[in-house]
N, C-alpha and C positions, 0 to 999 in steps of 0.2 A: 766539655762545658766551659761555659765562656764568664768572665769576671768582671765586675766592675767596681772602681772607687766606693768605700764606703764612707761618700762627704771626706771632710778637711782630718777623718780618721788616717785614711790612706791604706785601709786594709783593702784588701784586692778579695772580696767574696765573691762568691759564686751567685748567680744574676736568680737561680732557680733553688732556693732555701729551702728549708726542712721546719715545718712550726710541729710541735711535741702537743699542743692542747688535746687533740685526738687520743690519743695514746694514754691518757691518764683521767678525763673525763667524761668519753664519750662510750655509748653502749657496743659493745663489738671489737672493745680494744682487747689485744692479750699480748703480755709484757715479753715472749720469748719470740713472739712475730714483730713486735713491735720493736726490739734490739736486732731482728734482722733485718727488717727495714732501714735502720739508720746504718745498721753496716753496710748494706748495698748503698745507702746512698754516697756515704763515705768512700767505697771503691769507685762510683761513678763519678766521683769529683766535686761532692757538695762538702762544701767548708765552713758554712754558715748554720746553725742550727739558733730556734727561738723557743725558749721556755719561760718557765714562771713557776713561783713558789704555788700561785693557787690553784695550778693544775694538779691536783689529786694532792694539797699540801706538801708539796717536795716532791712528787713521787717522779714527774718527768725531768726534774732537775738529776734526779737521782739514776734514771735510765739514762740523760748524756751524759752524765759521770762514768759509766759504767763504758760505754763507748770512747770516751775520750781515752781514759785508762787502757782498752784495748787496743788502742791505735797509737801508741806514743809517739812516734816520726811522723804522725801526720798533724798538719795545722789545722787544727777544727777551732773555728769561732764559736762561744756561748757568749748567748746573750737570753738574760733571765729578766726576773721583775719582783719589785717589792710589791705586796699586797698591800690595799689600802688599811690602815690599822682598825679604821667604824665599819670595815666589811663591806662596803656598800659601792654597788656600780650602777649607774656612771658616778664621776664625782661632781658635787651640785656646788655653787655660789655660797647655799648655808651652811657647807660645810667647813670648819676653821681647820686651817692649814695643819694644826699642831695636832687636831684629832685625827688627823689622815696619815701623815708624814713626820711625825714629830723627831728629832736627831735618835733618841733612844730604838724609836720602830726600826726606823731606815737600816739603824747599825746592827741590830740585832738580825733582822733577817738577810743582811748581806752578808754577815759573817754563817748564819746557817745555810746561803747556798753556795756559800764558798765550799763549804765542806761537802755538802752534796755533789758538787762538781767536781771536787778533788782537786782543787788550785786555791792559789794564795791568792790569785789575782783575777777576777771576771773581766772577760773581755768589754761588754759593753752589758751594764746593769741600768735598767730603765722601771721609771714610777709607772705602775700598771693604771693608774687609771691620772686625770689631769684638770682642773682648773686654773682659767690664766687669772681669776683674781687672786691667787696664791702667790704670783710672780716675786713681787715687794716683799714678802716676809724672810725676816733676817737668816732664820734658821736654813729655808732652801739655799741660797750660797753659801752658806758656812758649813752645811752638812754633804753637799756635793763636791766641795772644795776639799773637804776634810777626807772623804772616798776616796778621792782622784790623790792626793799629796802624801796620804797615807799608805797608797798601795794596793789598797783593797781592790780599786777598779780602775781599767785604763781609759773606759770613756762611757757616757753618761747620756739618757736618752729617755723621752717620755712618750709614753703609748696614749694616742688621745683616744676621747672617750666616741663612741659610736655616731657616728654623724654628724660631730661636731670639728671638723676640720679645722676651724679657724679659730678654735679654742684653744690655742697653743704658740700662736704668733706672739703675743709679747713674750713669752718665756724664751722662745729662740733668739730673741735680739737681748738678751740677758750675756750672751755671749758662752753661756754656761751648758747648753744642748748640741753634742757632738750627731745626735741622730734623732730622728722622730719616726714611729710606725704610727700608721693611720691606716683606715679600710678605706681600698681605693681597688674598683673593680669595674667591669662594662655599666653594671647597676649604677654604682656608688662613684660618680667622676667629680665631685665638687670639689678635692683638694686640688683640679688643676687651675681652680680659680683665682684663691689668693693664697694657699699654705705652697704648694710649689714653687710659684716664683720669689717665695720668699727664702726656700730653703735651697735654692739656685745662686739666690744672691749670696746668701751668709755661707754656702757649701756645707751645707747640712745634710747628712747621709737620708735618704728615705727607705725605710721598710713598708713594702704594700702588703698589708695582712688581707685575711679574707678575698682571696683573690678569685675563689669559686662560689663566695654568697654562701658561708657556711655550708655548701655542699650543692644547692642548686645549679650550679652552673656544672655541677660533675654530668647533668641531663640525664641522670637515671629517676630522680623523683618524678613521681605523678601523685594526680589528687588524692590517692588513696595513700600515700606514705606516712606512716605513722612512727614516731620513736618513745621508748618507753620513757616514761615521766621521769624517770634518773637522770634520762640523758638531756643536757641543756636544750638541743634542738627541737625537743618536742614542746617548747614555750615558742620557739623562735619562728617554727612553721606550724602555728596553731592557726584557727580557724582565722585570725584578723589578717594573716601574710600568706598562708599557705597559696590560696587560690588564687591571689596577683601575682603571688613569685611567679606559678607553675604557667601562666598566661604569657607573661615576660619573657619565660624560657623558650614555649614552643616557637613566638616570633623569632626569636634569635635562632633556633633549627631553622626556620625557612631559610635564612639567609647566610645559612653555613656553607663554605667551599668545600666542593667536591673532595675526597680524600683529608679531611680536617676534621676533627674531633672539634665538640662544645670546647671542651678543659683546653685542649691548645687554643684556640680560638682565643679563651678567656685570659690565659695566660700572655700569648703575645702581647694581648691589645696591652697589657699590662708595662711588659718590658719595651714595647714603644714609646713610653714617655723617657725623654732625657734625665727626669729628674727622678727617676725609680733605679735604687742601688740595687736593689733584689725583693723578690717578693718569696714570701715565706705558706708553703703548699701542707698541708695535713699528708702527711702518707705514711699509710699505718702499716701498709700491707707492699711486700716487694713490688706486687703487681702496679699498686699507686707509684712505685718510685719509677719503673722500667716504662710507664706510661708519660710521666711528667717531666723526667730530667732530660729527654732528648729536645722537648722544646727550647730548652736554649740555645740549642745549636739551629734552630728552624729560623732566627733572626724575627724582626720586627713585620708587622702586620703592613700588606699596601695600602697605600693614601687611599684608595676607592673604599677598600674594607673599613678601614678607619673611622670616615666620613659618612659611614654608613651605621655604625657602631654608635657615634656620638650622637646617633638621636634616639639610643634605645635609654640614655641616662636618665636615671629613677629617683629625683631627689626627695629624699624623705627628713623626718624629726624623728628622734629619740621617742619611744614608746611604753609601756610596762612592758612588754611580752618582746622588746630589743635589749633588754637590758644583761 
């Protein structure tokens, strides 16, 4: 396992990290299997885990807390997120900051998350949505400062809205943001345009999320793939998106180097960018862990393949089904 600095936090985090969303909100998840996968990830050198209160109303935070308790001698970095009080994704400029992240709401959930993680201070706490129109709100600064000064958290970050990587740059320039989380993968390359240069300028850590495009870049989906209505992916991979996605995935398979899997190529593409600190992968089964963790040691992709993958960029705008 290779490690990178998480921006100015100075934390040395595994460049392949574990995202827990699929362990609480996706069909086919099993708690005992999830715990086994998390333990295998720890044993394999993974030390950064991303969760959120919204992932099962604290369920994934609880799973991570259990693993941290089982491994008291391991330095495991926990990153979680405060849900929006209005329960709306993504954030929109018409929403008032106080209706989404009032000080009372933020402190309430920060405390709930601490209890689930079984820790006094959260390594990294993020807002789960963001709109840059909120940046100048006085409560924003005072709340983040209270969280840090009071020892509730070590570092603070933002999880940016899907396909809006520039909607956060203003907040980065306040100096309050230590880490930013953004969708970045072979299809979604827009963060390279403006966000990543600012992160490098300010030494803000970058967590690349959705590295496999919610599963399509795993290479196993087909035009016949269907998910239960209770599974968020049933909407994301509905009729408006499934066909277009599978068509693009098939084109990627045609340029896949021999002896390289599609997930490996997808993860190594992300890790080839110097602005990226880590990428969080959903690994619900031990098999997923064994498949993805070795990618860390494989290193960046060769320049000719990277250049080819640049041509597979897919710029999209938020849609009803993508929320």
